[in-house]
C-alpha positions, -999 to +999 in steps of 0.1 A: +000+000+000+013+035-010+018+053+023+005+085+009-026+070-005-031+053+030-030+087+045-057+099+020-078+069+029-075+078+066-086+114+058-117+100+039-124+078+069-122+108+092-147+127+071-172+098+073-166+093+110-172+129+117-202+132+094-185+161+076-192+151+040-186+124+014-160+096+014-130+116-001-096+123+012-064+138-002-029+147+008-004+170-009+033+158-009+064+177-015+099+162-015+086+130+000+068+148+030+030+155+035+025+192+033-012+191+038-043+169+043-079+173+035-113+155+035-147+164+023-163+190+044-192+202+023-218+194+050-200+209+079-188+239+062-220+245+042-196+250+013-201+230-019-164+237-028-151+220+004-139+189-014-109+170-001-085+182-028-098+218-024-092+217+014-057+202+009-048+228-016-060+256+006-040+242+035-008+236+015-009+272+000-013+286+034+015+265+049+039+272+021+028+308+017+024+306-020-003+302-046+019+279-067+024+242-056+050+234-082+070+205-070+040+190-053+019+158-058-016+151-047-029+117-037-067+115-038-090+086-029-111+095-060-105+108-095-108+146-090-141+162-101-139+190-127-137+217-100-109+199-082-090+191-113-092+228-124-079+239-089-051+213-092-041+227-125-042+263-113-021+253-083+005+239-107+006+205-089+029+182-109+011+149-105-022+134-094-025+100-080-061+088-074-078+056-062-113+052-073-125+064-108-152+088-116-174+057-125-169+043-090-179+077-075-210+078-098-221+043-085-224+058-049-242+089-060-215+114-068-220+116-106-202+144-123-209+132-159-230+161-168-201+185-159-176+165-179-199+164-210-206+202-208-167+207-206-162+185-235-189+202-255-209+170-256-239+185-238-250+220-248-275+220-219-257+237-191-285+237-165-274+274-155-287+303-174-261+329-180-260+362-197-232+386-204-240+422-192-220+454-185-189+442-204-176+477-210-177+486-173-162+453-163-132+458-187-120+489-166-106+468-138-090+444-165-073+473-180-062+487-147-045+453-138-030+451-173-014+485-171-003+481-134+034+479-127+027+461-094+008+431-106+019+396-098+010+373-127-001+339-118 
């Protein structure tokens, strides 16, 4: 058993035991050491973004005092959902190791297939109405940021 995946499994079990959310756990590792841990806390935090990977990313960034987790790996008990995969990408984590597949997650009630289909352009029905408004006004802060000498690109 991979020792880091074992730790992710323990995190998942903690979330179940404490009734904090679904059966998901994650750890972030850098240079062979666990930097952070997270488990699903959607229920206790009343936060739909409090997935295991998101929690671990937040804690790792806080601990390392950076928004870039280059040089890190994440071990997750399940294939990351589209939101978590995006966060892993934005955090620049080098590699994802996961246990259960998205199919396994769907079989216990965590089905993200609609999101995968929308992102791949296979399902034009987005289930959320959207409308672009006030573009010109919203471009003002974009331009201000673009022209700033003090911006920190990320």
